[in-house]
Structure formats: structure tokens, C-alpha cells
C-alpha positions as CSV (number, residue, x, y, z in Angstrom):
1,M,0.0,0.0,0.0
2,R,1.1,3.6,-0.3
3,T,3.9,4.7,1.9
4,T,2.8,6.6,5.0
5,V,5.0,9.6,4.5
6,P,4.8,12.3,7.2
7,F,3.0,15.5,6.2
8,W,6.1,17.6,6.5
9,L,8.0,15.3,4.2
10,R,5.1,15.3,1.7
11,L,5.2,19.1,1.8
12,L,8.9,19.1,1.0
13,I,8.4,16.6,-1.8
14,T,5.6,18.8,-3.3
15,L,7.8,21.9,-3.2
16,S,10.7,20.0,-4.6
17,G,8.6,18.7,-7.4
18,I,8.0,22.2,-8.7
19,L,11.7,22.6,-9.1
20,F,12.5,19.1,-10.3
21,L,9.9,18.2,-12.9
22,G,12.2,19.0,-15.7
23,F,14.8,16.7,-14.3
24,L,12.7,13.6,-15.0
25,S,13.5,13.7,-18.7
26,M,17.2,13.7,-17.9
27,I,17.3,10.3,-16.2
28,S,19.3,7.8,-18.3
29,L,17.7,4.5,-19.1
30,T,19.6,1.2,-18.7
31,P,18.2,-1.7,-20.7
32,A,16.5,-4.3,-18.5
33,E,17.8,-7.8,-18.6
34,A,16.1,-9.8,-21.3
35,T,16.4,-13.3,-20.0
36,E,13.0,-14.9,-19.4
37,D,12.4,-17.8,-17.0
38,A,10.2,-20.3,-18.7
39,A,8.5,-21.5,-15.5
40,L,6.6,-18.9,-13.5
41,S,4.4,-20.3,-10.7
42,E,2.9,-23.6,-9.6
43,R,-0.6,-22.4,-10.4
44,R,-2.2,-24.1,-7.5
45,V,-5.6,-22.4,-8.0
46,A,-7.7,-21.4,-10.9
47,Y,-10.6,-18.9,-10.8
48,Q,-13.3,-18.4,-13.4
49,I,-15.5,-15.5,-12.3
50,D,-18.5,-13.7,-13.8
51,V,-19.5,-10.5,-12.1
52,K,-22.0,-7.7,-12.8
53,L,-22.0,-4.2,-11.3
54,D,-25.4,-2.9,-10.2
55,P,-24.6,0.9,-10.4
56,G,-27.8,1.8,-8.6
57,K,-27.5,-0.4,-5.6
58,K,-23.7,-0.3,-5.7
59,Q,-23.6,-4.0,-5.6
60,L,-21.6,-6.8,-7.3
61,L,-23.5,-10.0,-8.3
62,G,-21.1,-12.8,-9.1
63,T,-20.5,-16.5,-9.7
64,E,-17.2,-18.2,-9.6
65,R,-15.7,-21.6,-10.3
66,I,-12.6,-22.4,-8.2
67,R,-10.3,-25.3,-8.9
68,W,-7.7,-26.0,-6.3
69,R,-4.9,-28.5,-6.7
70,H,-3.7,-30.1,-3.4
71,P,0.1,-29.5,-3.3
72,G,0.8,-31.4,0.0
73,K,1.1,-34.9,1.2
74,K,-1.8,-35.2,3.7
75,P,-5.5,-35.5,3.0
76,V,-7.3,-32.2,3.5
77,S,-10.8,-32.3,5.1
78,E,-11.6,-28.6,5.2
79,I,-11.0,-25.4,3.3
80,Y,-10.9,-21.7,4.3
81,I,-12.3,-18.9,2.3
82,H,-11.6,-15.1,2.7
83,L,-14.7,-12.9,2.6
84,Y,-12.9,-9.6,2.8
85,P,-15.9,-7.2,2.2
86,N,-17.3,-8.2,5.5
87,A,-14.6,-6.1,7.1
88,F,-16.7,-3.1,6.4
89,S,-19.6,-4.4,8.5
90,K,-20.5,-3.3,12.1
91,G,-18.6,-5.3,14.7
92,S,-15.9,-6.6,12.4
93,T,-12.3,-6.9,13.7
94,F,-11.2,-4.4,11.0
95,I,-13.7,-1.8,12.3
96,K,-12.9,-2.4,16.0
97,E,-9.1,-2.1,15.4
98,S,-9.3,0.9,13.1
99,G,-12.3,2.8,14.5
100,G,-13.3,3.3,11.0
101,V,-10.3,5.5,10.3
102,L,-7.3,4.2,8.3
103,R,-4.4,6.3,7.1
104,E,-6.3,9.6,7.1
105,D,-9.3,8.0,5.4
106,K,-12.6,7.8,7.2
107,M,-15.3,5.3,6.6
108,D,-18.8,6.5,6.0
109,Q,-20.7,4.6,8.7
110,R,-23.9,5.1,6.7
111,S,-22.4,3.1,3.8
112,P,-21.3,-0.3,5.1
113,G,-20.0,-3.1,3.0
114,W,-20.6,-6.8,3.1
115,M,-20.4,-10.1,1.2
116,E,-23.0,-12.8,1.2
117,I,-22.4,-16.3,-0.2
118,T,-25.7,-17.4,-1.8
119,A,-24.5,-20.7,-3.1
120,L,-21.6,-23.0,-2.4
121,R,-21.3,-26.5,-3.8
122,L,-19.0,-29.1,-5.2
123,A,-18.8,-29.7,-8.9
124,D,-21.0,-32.8,-8.4
125,G,-23.7,-30.6,-6.9
126,T,-23.1,-31.3,-3.2
127,N,-24.4,-28.3,-1.2
128,L,-21.7,-27.0,1.1
129,L,-23.5,-24.0,2.6
130,P,-24.6,-25.9,5.7
131,A,-21.0,-26.8,6.3
132,M,-19.8,-23.2,6.2
133,R,-19.1,-21.3,9.4
134,F,-17.3,-18.1,10.2
135,V,-14.1,-18.5,12.3
136,Q,-11.9,-16.0,14.1
137,P,-8.5,-17.7,14.7
138,D,-6.7,-14.4,15.6
139,D,-8.9,-12.7,18.1
140,G,-12.0,-14.8,18.7
141,N,-14.3,-11.9,17.8
142,P,-17.7,-13.6,17.1
143,D,-18.9,-10.6,15.0
144,D,-16.1,-10.9,12.5
145,R,-17.1,-12.7,9.3
146,T,-14.1,-12.2,7.1
147,L,-12.9,-15.8,7.2
148,A,-15.0,-18.9,6.7
149,R,-14.3,-22.6,7.3
150,V,-16.0,-25.2,5.2
151,D,-15.8,-28.9,6.2
152,L,-15.7,-31.2,3.2
153,P,-17.9,-34.3,2.9
154,R,-14.8,-36.3,1.9
155,P,-11.0,-35.4,2.1
156,V,-9.1,-34.1,-0.9
157,K,-6.2,-36.5,-1.6
158,P,-2.7,-35.2,-2.3
159,G,-2.1,-34.3,-5.9
160,T,-5.9,-34.3,-6.7
161,S,-8.1,-31.2,-7.3
162,L,-11.1,-29.8,-5.6
163,E,-13.7,-27.9,-7.7
164,L,-16.1,-25.4,-6.1
165,E,-19.0,-23.5,-7.6
166,V,-19.9,-20.2,-5.7
167,A,-22.5,-17.5,-6.1
168,F,-22.1,-14.3,-4.1
169,R,-23.3,-10.8,-3.7
170,V,-21.2,-7.8,-2.5
171,Q,-22.5,-4.5,-1.1
172,L,-19.8,-2.0,-1.9
173,P,-19.0,0.6,0.8
174,K,-18.4,4.2,0.0
175,V,-14.8,3.9,-0.9
176,F,-12.6,3.2,2.1
177,A,-9.4,1.1,2.6
178,R,-8.9,0.0,-1.0
179,M,-12.5,-0.9,-1.7
180,G,-15.8,0.7,-2.7
181,Y,-17.5,3.4,-4.8
182,F,-17.4,7.2,-5.1
183,E,-20.2,8.6,-7.2
184,E,-19.8,6.5,-10.5
185,F,-16.3,5.3,-9.8
186,V,-15.8,1.8,-8.5
187,M,-12.7,0.2,-7.0
188,A,-13.1,-3.6,-6.6
189,G,-10.2,-4.8,-4.5
190,Q,-10.5,-8.0,-2.4
191,W,-14.0,-8.3,-3.8
192,F,-14.5,-12.1,-4.5
193,P,-14.6,-15.2,-2.3
194,K,-10.9,-16.1,-2.2
195,L,-9.4,-19.4,-1.1
196,A,-6.8,-19.1,1.6
197,A,-3.1,-20.1,1.0
198,Y,-2.0,-23.7,1.6
199,E,1.5,-24.1,2.8
200,V,3.5,-27.3,2.4
201,A,6.0,-28.5,4.9
202,G,9.2,-26.6,4.6
203,Q,7.6,-23.6,3.0
204,R,8.5,-20.5,5.1
205,Q,10.1,-23.0,7.6
206,R,6.7,-24.5,8.3
207,Q,7.0,-27.8,10.2
208,E,3.6,-29.3,9.1
209,E,1.6,-28.5,6.1
210,G,-1.7,-26.8,6.3
211,W,-3.8,-23.7,5.6
212,N,-2.5,-20.2,6.4
213,A,-5.7,-18.3,7.1
214,H,-6.2,-15.1,9.1
215,Q,-9.0,-12.6,9.6
216,Y,-8.9,-9.2,7.9
217,H,-7.3,-6.7,10.2
218,A,-6.9,-3.0,10.1
219,H,-3.2,-3.2,9.3
220,S,-3.0,-6.6,7.6
221,E,-2.9,-7.0,3.8
222,F,-3.1,-10.2,1.9
223,Y,-1.6,-13.6,1.1
224,A,-2.8,-16.2,-1.4
225,D,-1.5,-18.9,-3.7
226,F,-0.5,-18.2,-7.3
227,G,-2.8,-19.2,-10.0
228,T,-4.8,-18.2,-13.0
229,F,-7.8,-15.9,-13.4
230,E,-10.4,-15.6,-16.2
231,V,-12.8,-12.8,-15.2
232,T,-15.8,-11.4,-17.1
233,I,-17.0,-8.1,-15.8
234,T,-20.4,-6.6,-16.8
235,V,-20.8,-2.9,-16.5
236,P,-22.9,-0.1,-18.1
237,A,-21.8,0.5,-21.7
238,S,-20.4,3.9,-20.9
239,Y,-17.9,2.6,-18.4
240,Q,-14.2,1.9,-18.9
241,V,-12.7,-1.0,-17.0
242,A,-9.2,-1.5,-15.7
243,A,-8.2,-4.9,-14.4
244,T,-5.4,-7.3,-13.5
245,G,-4.0,-9.1,-16.5
246,K,-4.8,-8.4,-20.1
247,L,-8.0,-7.9,-22.0
248,A,-9.1,-11.1,-23.7
249,A,-12.5,-10.2,-25.1
250,E,-14.7,-7.1,-25.4
251,P,-17.8,-7.8,-27.6
252,K,-19.9,-4.9,-28.7
253,P,-22.3,-3.6,-26.0
254,K,-25.8,-5.0,-26.0
255,N,-28.9,-3.4,-24.4
256,G,-26.8,-0.8,-22.6
257,W,-24.3,-3.2,-21.1
258,K,-20.8,-4.2,-22.0
259,H,-19.0,-7.5,-21.1
260,V,-15.2,-7.4,-20.8
261,T,-13.1,-10.5,-20.1
262,F,-9.6,-10.4,-18.6
263,E,-7.1,-13.2,-18.3
264,A,-4.2,-13.2,-15.8
265,L,-1.6,-16.0,-15.4
266,D,0.7,-16.5,-12.4
267,V,-0.8,-14.0,-10.1
268,H,-2.3,-14.3,-6.6
269,D,-5.0,-11.7,-6.7
270,F,-7.3,-9.9,-9.2
271,A,-8.6,-6.4,-8.9
272,W,-10.5,-4.0,-11.2
273,A,-11.8,-0.5,-11.4
274,A,-14.5,1.1,-13.5
275,S,-15.7,4.6,-14.3
276,P,-17.5,6.4,-17.1
277,D,-15.1,9.2,-16.7
278,F,-11.8,7.5,-17.3
279,L,-9.6,8.9,-20.0
280,V,-7.7,5.8,-21.3
281,E,-4.3,6.1,-22.8
282,K,-1.9,3.3,-23.8
283,R,1.9,3.2,-24.5
284,T,4.0,0.1,-25.3
285,F,7.7,0.0,-24.2
286,P,9.2,-2.9,-26.1
287,E,12.6,-2.5,-24.4
288,L,11.1,-3.2,-20.9
289,G,10.5,-6.5,-19.2
290,T,10.8,-9.9,-20.9
291,K,8.2,-9.3,-23.5
292,G,7.8,-5.5,-23.6
293,I,5.3,-3.8,-21.3
294,T,2.1,-2.1,-22.5
295,V,1.2,0.6,-19.9
296,L,-2.5,1.4,-19.7
297,L,-3.3,4.6,-18.0
298,Y,-6.9,5.1,-16.6
299,L,-6.8,8.8,-15.9
300,D,-9.2,11.0,-14.1
301,P,-9.8,14.2,-16.2
302,A,-8.5,16.4,-13.3
303,H,-5.0,14.9,-14.0
304,Q,-5.0,15.0,-17.7
305,A,-2.2,17.5,-17.7
306,A,0.0,15.0,-15.9
307,K,-0.5,12.2,-18.5
308,E,3.1,12.2,-19.8
309,R,4.5,12.3,-16.3
310,Y,2.7,9.0,-15.4
311,F,4.1,7.3,-18.5
312,Q,7.5,8.7,-18.1
313,I,8.0,7.8,-14.4
314,T,6.6,4.3,-15.1
315,R,9.0,3.7,-17.9
316,Q,12.0,5.0,-16.0
317,T,11.1,3.1,-12.8
318,M,10.5,-0.2,-14.5
319,D,13.7,0.2,-16.4
320,R,15.7,0.8,-13.2
321,F,13.9,-2.0,-11.3
322,G,14.6,-4.4,-14.2
323,A,18.3,-3.6,-14.0
324,W,18.5,-3.7,-10.2
325,F,16.2,-6.6,-9.4
326,G,15.2,-8.5,-12.6
327,P,12.8,-8.2,-15.5
328,Y,9.1,-7.8,-15.2
329,P,7.5,-10.9,-16.9
330,Y,4.0,-9.7,-17.6
331,E,2.9,-7.9,-20.8
332,T,0.7,-5.3,-19.2
333,L,0.8,-2.8,-16.4
334,S,-2.3,-0.7,-15.6
335,I,-2.4,2.6,-13.6
336,V,-5.6,3.9,-12.2
337,V,-5.9,7.5,-11.1
338,P,-9.1,7.7,-8.8
339,P,-11.2,10.8,-8.9
340,P,-11.0,13.6,-6.3
341,G,-12.8,12.3,-3.2
342,A,-11.9,8.7,-3.7
343,G,-8.7,8.8,-1.8
344,G,-9.4,5.6,0.0
345,A,-8.8,3.8,-3.4
346,G,-5.5,5.5,-4.0
347,G,-2.0,4.3,-3.5
348,M,-2.5,0.5,-3.6
349,E,-0.9,-2.4,-5.4
350,Y,-2.4,-5.4,-7.1
351,P,-0.8,-7.8,-9.6
352,T,-0.2,-5.9,-12.8
353,L,-2.4,-3.0,-11.6
354,I,-1.7,-0.1,-9.3
355,T,-3.7,2.9,-8.1
356,A,-2.0,6.3,-7.9
357,W,-3.0,9.1,-5.5
358,D,-6.5,10.4,-6.2
359,A,-6.7,13.4,-8.5
360,S,-7.1,15.9,-5.7
361,V,-3.3,15.8,-5.3
362,P,-1.9,18.9,-7.1
363,V,-0.6,18.0,-10.5
364,E,2.7,19.9,-9.8
365,S,3.5,17.7,-6.8
366,L,6.2,15.2,-7.0
367,A,4.1,13.1,-4.8
368,L,2.5,11.8,-8.0
369,E,5.8,10.2,-9.0
370,Q,6.5,9.1,-5.4
371,V,3.4,7.0,-5.0
372,V,3.7,5.5,-8.5
373,V,7.3,4.4,-7.8
374,H,6.2,2.9,-4.5
375,E,3.4,0.9,-6.0
376,L,5.6,-0.3,-8.9
377,A,8.1,-1.5,-6.3
378,H,5.3,-3.7,-4.9
379,Q,5.0,-5.4,-8.3
380,Y,8.3,-7.1,-7.4
381,W,8.0,-7.7,-3.7
382,Y,4.3,-8.1,-3.1
383,G,3.4,-9.2,-6.7
384,M,6.0,-11.7,-7.6
385,V,8.1,-12.6,-4.6
386,A,4.8,-12.5,-2.6
387,N,5.8,-12.9,1.1
388,N,3.0,-13.5,3.7
389,E,1.7,-10.0,4.3
390,F,-0.3,-11.2,7.3
391,E,2.6,-12.5,9.2
392,E,5.7,-10.7,7.8
393,P,4.5,-7.3,6.4
394,W,7.9,-5.7,6.6
395,L,9.3,-7.9,3.9
396,D,7.0,-6.3,1.4
397,E,6.5,-2.7,2.6
398,G,10.1,-2.4,3.8
399,L,11.5,-3.5,0.5
400,A,9.0,-1.4,-1.4
401,T,9.9,1.7,0.6
402,Y,13.7,1.0,0.2
403,S,13.2,0.6,-3.6
404,E,11.1,3.8,-3.7
405,N,13.9,5.6,-1.9
406,K,16.5,4.4,-4.3
407,M,14.5,5.3,-7.3
408,M,13.3,8.7,-6.0
409,S,16.9,9.6,-5.1
410,T,17.7,9.5,-8.9
411,I,15.2,12.4,-9.2
412,L,15.8,14.1,-5.9
413,P,19.4,13.4,-4.8
414,H,18.6,14.0,-1.1
415,Y,15.3,12.1,-1.1
416,S,16.5,9.3,1.1
417,R,18.0,11.8,3.6
418,L,14.7,13.6,3.8
419,T,13.0,10.4,4.8
420,M,15.6,9.8,7.5
421,M,14.7,13.0,9.3
422,T,11.6,11.4,10.6
423,P,12.3,9.9,14.1
424,I,11.1,6.4,14.9
425,L,8.9,7.2,18.0
426,E,7.6,3.7,18.6
427,P,10.3,1.1,17.6
428,A,9.0,-2.5,17.5
429,P,10.4,-5.8,16.1
430,L,10.0,-6.0,12.3
431,S,9.1,-9.6,12.6
432,L,5.6,-9.1,14.2
433,P,2.4,-10.0,12.4
434,A,0.6,-7.0,11.0
435,W,-2.2,-6.9,13.5
436,E,0.1,-6.7,16.6
437,Y,1.3,-3.2,15.7
438,G,-0.5,-0.1,17.0
439,D,-1.6,2.5,14.5
440,D,1.6,4.7,14.6
441,A,3.9,1.8,15.2
442,Y,2.8,0.0,12.1
443,A,3.8,2.8,9.7
444,A,6.9,3.7,11.7
445,N,8.3,0.1,11.6
446,V,6.9,-1.8,8.7
447,Y,7.6,1.1,6.2
448,L,10.1,3.5,7.6
449,R,12.3,1.5,10.1
450,A,12.3,-1.5,7.7
451,A,13.6,0.6,4.9
452,R,16.3,2.1,7.1
453,V,17.4,-1.4,8.2
454,L,17.7,-2.3,4.6
455,S,19.7,0.8,4.0
456,G,21.9,-0.1,6.9
457,I,22.7,-3.4,5.2
458,E,23.6,-1.4,2.2
459,E,25.9,0.7,4.3
460,V,27.8,-2.5,5.3
461,V,28.0,-4.2,1.9
462,G,27.8,-1.3,-0.6
463,E,25.2,-0.3,-3.1
464,Q,26.2,-2.7,-5.9
465,E,26.4,-5.7,-3.5
466,M,23.0,-4.8,-2.1
467,F,21.5,-4.8,-5.7
468,R,23.2,-8.2,-6.2
469,I,21.6,-9.5,-3.0
470,L,18.1,-8.2,-4.0
471,K,18.5,-9.6,-7.6
472,T,19.4,-13.0,-6.2
473,Y,16.5,-12.9,-3.7
474,F,14.1,-11.9,-6.4
475,N,15.2,-14.5,-9.0
476,R,15.4,-17.3,-6.5
477,Y,12.2,-16.7,-4.7
478,R,9.8,-15.1,-7.1
479,F,6.4,-16.9,-7.2
480,S,7.3,-19.0,-4.1
481,H,6.4,-17.0,-0.9
482,P,9.7,-16.7,1.0
483,S,10.2,-15.8,4.6
484,T,12.4,-13.5,6.6
485,K,14.8,-16.4,7.2
486,D,15.0,-17.0,3.5
487,F,15.9,-13.4,3.0
488,L,18.6,-13.5,5.7
489,A,20.1,-16.6,4.2
490,T,20.3,-14.9,0.8
491,I,22.0,-11.9,2.4
492,N,24.6,-14.1,4.2
493,E,25.3,-16.2,1.1
494,V,25.6,-13.4,-1.5
495,S,27.5,-10.9,0.8
496,G,29.8,-13.5,2.3
497,K,29.1,-11.9,5.7
498,N,27.1,-13.1,8.6
499,F,24.1,-10.8,9.3
500,D,22.6,-13.1,12.0
501,D,23.4,-10.7,14.8
502,F,22.3,-7.8,12.7
503,F,18.9,-9.4,12.2
504,N,18.6,-10.4,15.8
505,R,19.1,-6.8,16.9
506,F,17.3,-4.8,14.2
507,V,14.7,-7.2,12.7
508,F,13.7,-9.7,15.4
509,R,14.1,-7.0,18.1
510,E,13.3,-3.3,18.1
511,R,16.9,-2.0,18.3
512,M,18.3,0.9,16.3
513,V,21.5,2.8,16.3
514,D,21.6,5.9,18.5
515,Y,24.6,8.2,18.6
516,R,24.9,10.9,21.2
517,I,27.4,13.4,22.6
518,Q,27.6,12.8,26.3
519,N,29.8,15.7,27.3
520,I,32.3,18.3,26.0
521,D,34.9,19.1,28.6
522,S,37.0,22.2,27.7
523,E,40.3,23.2,29.5
524,A,42.0,26.5,28.9
525,T,45.5,26.2,27.4
526,A,48.4,28.6,27.9
527,Q,47.5,30.3,24.7
528,P,44.7,32.9,25.3
529,G,41.4,32.0,23.6
530,R,42.4,28.4,23.0
531,Y,41.1,25.3,24.7
532,K,41.8,21.6,24.9
533,H,38.5,19.9,24.2
534,R,37.5,16.4,25.2
535,I,34.3,15.3,23.4
536,T,32.9,12.1,25.0
537,L,30.7,10.1,22.6
538,D,28.4,7.2,23.1
539,V,26.5,4.9,20.7
540,T,23.8,2.2,21.2
541,D,23.9,-0.8,18.8
542,D,26.7,0.4,16.7
543,I,27.3,-1.4,13.3
544,G,30.8,-0.1,12.7
545,Q,29.9,2.9,10.6
546,N,32.1,6.0,10.2
547,V,30.0,9.0,11.4
548,P,30.8,12.7,10.7
549,I,30.8,15.2,13.5
550,L,30.6,18.9,12.7
551,I,32.1,21.3,15.3
552,R,31.5,25.0,15.3
553,F,33.9,27.2,17.2
554,A,33.4,30.6,18.8
555,D,35.4,32.4,16.0
556,G,32.9,31.2,13.5
557,H,34.9,28.5,11.7
558,T,33.8,24.9,11.5
559,E,35.7,21.6,11.5
560,E,34.4,18.2,10.5
561,I,35.9,15.0,12.0
562,T,35.0,11.4,11.4
563,W,34.5,8.9,14.3
564,N,34.1,5.2,14.4
565,A,32.9,3.7,17.7
566,K,34.9,0.5,17.2
567,S,38.2,1.9,16.2
568,G,38.2,5.6,17.0
569,P,39.3,7.3,20.2
570,N,36.8,8.2,22.9
571,P,36.9,10.9,24.1
572,V,38.0,12.7,20.9
573,V,40.6,15.3,21.8
574,L,41.3,18.5,19.8
575,E,42.4,22.1,20.4
576,G,40.9,25.3,19.2
577,P,38.7,28.2,20.2
578,A,35.7,27.7,22.5
579,I,33.2,25.3,21.0
580,Q,29.7,26.7,20.3
581,W,28.2,23.3,19.4
582,A,29.0,19.9,18.1
583,W,26.6,17.9,15.8
584,I,26.8,14.2,14.9
585,D,25.7,13.5,11.4
586,P,24.3,17.0,10.5
587,E,23.2,15.9,7.0
588,F,21.2,12.8,8.3
589,S,23.3,10.4,6.3
590,N,23.1,7.5,8.7
591,P,20.0,5.4,7.9
592,M,20.2,3.4,11.1
593,E,19.9,6.4,13.4
594,I,16.6,6.1,15.4
595,Q,16.5,9.8,16.4
596,H,18.6,13.0,16.0
597,V,17.5,15.0,19.0
598,N,20.5,14.0,21.0
599,N,23.0,14.4,18.2
600,L,23.4,18.1,18.8
601,Y,25.3,19.3,21.9
602,R,25.9,22.9,23.0
603,P,28.0,23.1,26.1
604,V,26.3,26.2,27.6
605,S,22.7,25.3,27.1
606,Q,22.5,21.6,26.2
607,Q,19.1,21.1,27.8
608,T,17.6,24.0,25.9
609,I,18.8,22.6,22.6
610,L,17.4,19.2,23.4
611,T,14.1,20.7,24.4
612,W,13.8,22.7,21.1
613,A,14.8,19.6,19.1
614,R,12.2,17.5,20.7
615,Q,9.5,20.1,20.2
616,L,10.5,20.5,16.6
617,S,10.3,16.7,16.1
618,F,6.9,16.7,17.7
619,W,5.5,19.4,15.5
620,L,6.9,17.9,12.3
621,E,5.2,14.6,13.2
622,H,1.9,16.0,14.3
623,L,1.3,19.1,12.2
624,K,-0.9,17.1,9.9
625,L,-3.4,16.6,12.7
626,W,-4.3,20.3,12.6
627,L,-4.4,20.5,8.8
628,F,-6.7,17.6,8.0
């Protein structure tokens, strides 16, 4: 999902965008690798779905046929089905955890959403509805209906397939948290009955095979097996439809309705959007990916002036990511720009489809590029590598934010440093399941701290070695749902270094580096106006970095020294005029620094400086509360 950038940083990005728009065209393109892996995914599940939009009732009426191939070695006697739209019903775990507010979006309580399964049977006609019951394995909330268990009349044997026939109805909420409608615009994300993921023994270090099924939480996203989709969408004839995959059929409209069919292979989800107001543009970039990429832009009219920027940043980003991580294997990539007022649909990733900020964002803002870059990064880490977003969200959001920072730094050279100015106020282990984080802690850790930890690894191994690590990780684990331990093993192998202790401190625990100046002791020398200074430094969880320290003297001149906690002297001794202040890492170059309020030391009024710094940090973090 879109990165949760603090308001002050978004403001800086917007202002910088006005100055740097012309710079976009100057980015050089490096041809992406052209090698194509013949095998993509195991395709454990296949969906055939027919769905019709009722624009008056804001409902979806659908039927689906699901074929699931049992990949394990033990008979399976039950299945689990996600019914995500029920998250928008009263009493759901999602509503209880979020309070109906998620990332500055508020749910309209007068417009709830829900899903009803109206038919569920085996291919032989056996009725399974009586065997379906809602379950709540995470919190025991009896009012939560986002996950259902269905006991089967006979077990599914290993290597055989189960076929289900389902009929369902969805009430769309007013757009909120990736899903719903706004006026005539529809965003259908997590809209169909979806089979849970089945993990075999050894997958993600699992001891025994079985279903991996969780409720829909305020901060959790999604996890499913790779498969195939054939989806026919019926909408009023005036609507344009964007969807996962590529268009397979679009007969001429009849009786005021159009029927469009999309096919998608080797994906784990399917989303679509529709509106009569979309301006549809298409560009093909044959040099990108393994087959060339056709970019389809579904543009709200309010952002028509930004059309070329959407295409340009997409081309440049996919070129860079192809060189850094590996080629994009799909033929299409769709970008949906929601209308003003549909912000709840904006900034989200789906296989081969992303949503940008809604069109209320000023067209001159570089935030347009920022969110597109972030969601394109998800095509790699969420879309193809596809970690378990329920249980290990940092692997997706952290890698996406790190990738965003690297790409955006090619446009704004100091972009990564701007993001490092935000203090991590609630550090928590990165290895927690999504629902165990509080509201502020989720964004601070899963996005920001995770990206900084990855940048910390880069500080140790170097940028090119980091790209080699990520390229190896991507090519080895794409379409296979790896874990944090798989990622760590890849880092150790490729770098030739042991990062076990690093992960124990910064991933599995909440530690971060914290540099501070404890004291400056100055002693007058025999020469008038000169002093012998002893600067006593301290660091928590050092990783062996060289850090700059800028010192300003009373005569106005400055001097920069470099200090290493493992090899450098402590205290640092130097002579000169009286010291006005000393500042560790004044340019915010250290990604692992948890906070900077204790990096500045002024001998005369240390407490005053710390108080001001803390107040400034507070206002930067919370100014948005007064502006929204």
C-alpha cells in the first residue's frame, strides 16, 4: 500500500517537485535484462469469475468456479475462504481495530459493505452451505465474518483437485481502505470469495503442512497462492474497465451493457476499477521486461495535464527496477488514477495494476511520482516474490519503501535523507504479524524503520552488492512466498558476511543505532582564547559505521571530524577556540539512526537545545493533525 510519508515530508516533496519536474526527462535508461524464466508459478488455484455491477445499488453480483490442486502430502478435510468485504460491517475486527479510520481515510458509517455467499457447492452438486461457518482464529471476535471454514464431505487427496461453484453478492461501501464506490467510480479490491493459501512442509520454515488463514485486520494486507484468473466483468456500456492481467475479449455492448473479459496468469489476486469518466491512454515500451510492457493509464480528467509524467516515471522506474532486481515478466501494467474524493482507493498495489494518488493531489506535486514508484516496487516484492503480508508485512513494505527511496533519489538526490529526518517514535520488532502493531507503530516500523534497516545493510555491503543481494533474492524466490529467514540466508550467502546478529538486533528486536554526545569538557591552554576539548561520545547498537561530527567554534569556523565507535578514540581530543556546538551526522546520512534530537550538543545550554529539538520533532510529526 502507499507509503505513509509524514505530512512535513510530503510538503517538502511537493515543493521540490515544482523545481525538479524537468529533471525527470534527464534520467538515463539502462536496458533491463532480457532473460526470461520459462516457469513462473505452480498455479495451484484457478478462478473463473463472472461479475456484474449494479450501479444503482452499488452491488456486485457474481458466480465463480474455483479449482484448487492439493500440493501437499496429507489429505485435506476442510478449506478456508476469505470474505474480505465483511470487514466493512459493524462489529468486524477491522472496524474495531481501526475505529473506521485508516491512514487519514474515514469510513462513511452510513455506507457499510458486506459479502453474502448465496450458493456453495462441489462440482457434483453437493451443497456445502450448511457446512460453512465463520471462524476467528486471531482474536475470537464472534462478530467478525471475514474468514469462513468449510468442512468437506470427503477429504481431498494429495495431488488431486477440488472444484467449487460459488455464487455471491457484495455490497460496496463508500470507498474506504482499498474498496468501494465514489459517485460513479468503483474500486473492486478483495471483492470475490478467495481461497486461503495452503503451505506445504518446509515452505516458510513450516513444520507441518496446512492452511495459512487469518481474519482481515486494520493493518493486515493479503496472502494467497499463485494461480490463474479468467474474469468477465459486466458494467454499463459507458464505463471503462481497468483490471489485473490483459484484455481477452470485449464484444460490442448490448442493451446498454458491456461485457469485458480479462485473463491473468501466475498472479495471486485480481482487482478491477471502473468509471464512465476514465480517460484511457496506452503506451507500449518494447525494451522493458521480458516481452515488452504495455502501460494502460486510466486517468481522471483532473489529472489530464500529468499524463506524460505518469508514463515517463513508469518507464523510468520499470527500467531501473529491471536492471536492479530482474525483468518484469507480464505484458501489461495498468495505472488507475481515482477521482478527487476517492482517496481511499489511492496508493494501492495489485498484480499488474496499481492505483495512484487520487486526482485531488496537485498536478505539480512530485508526490505523483513518489506513489507510482512505491506501488511499482510492490509489483516485485508483493506481486512476484509475494511474502506473507499477514505475518511478515515488513518484507513487502520495507523492500518497497527501500526501492522507492533508491528510485526517487535518482530524481531528488537528497530524497533518502529527507525520509531519515523522521524519528522512529515507537520502535518495535519488524518480525511481528501485522495486527500486533499499533496505528503509529505499524507505519513507523513496517515502512520507515524497515527501509532504514535495509539501507543499513547497504551501508555495510555497498550499493552494488545490495543490488546483487536483491536480484538474487528476487530471481530465487519469485512466485514462491519466501520468509524473513530465506531473505537473511540470501544476504549471508551473497555478501559472504554473517548478518545473523544484525537481524537479531534490528529485525527480530526493536533496536536501532543511537549516537549521542555525552559531554564536552574544555580546559584552557596557555595560549589565550584556545582550549583543549575532550568530546565524549556514546552509541547504542553500533554497526561499525564512520560518522561525521561537525564542530562550530566561537570564532565562526567549523571543522568536521570522522569517528568510528569500534576503532576511533573516545573521548575525541582536539584544540581550538571555544566550542559553540557539536553535531553528529548533521546531514542525516546515517540510515540506522533512530533519532537525532541527542546528536546536537551545545555546552552552555544543552538542555535548551534538546528541548527545542524534541519540540520540533513533535510538531513535524503531528502538524498534519491540525491540517486535516
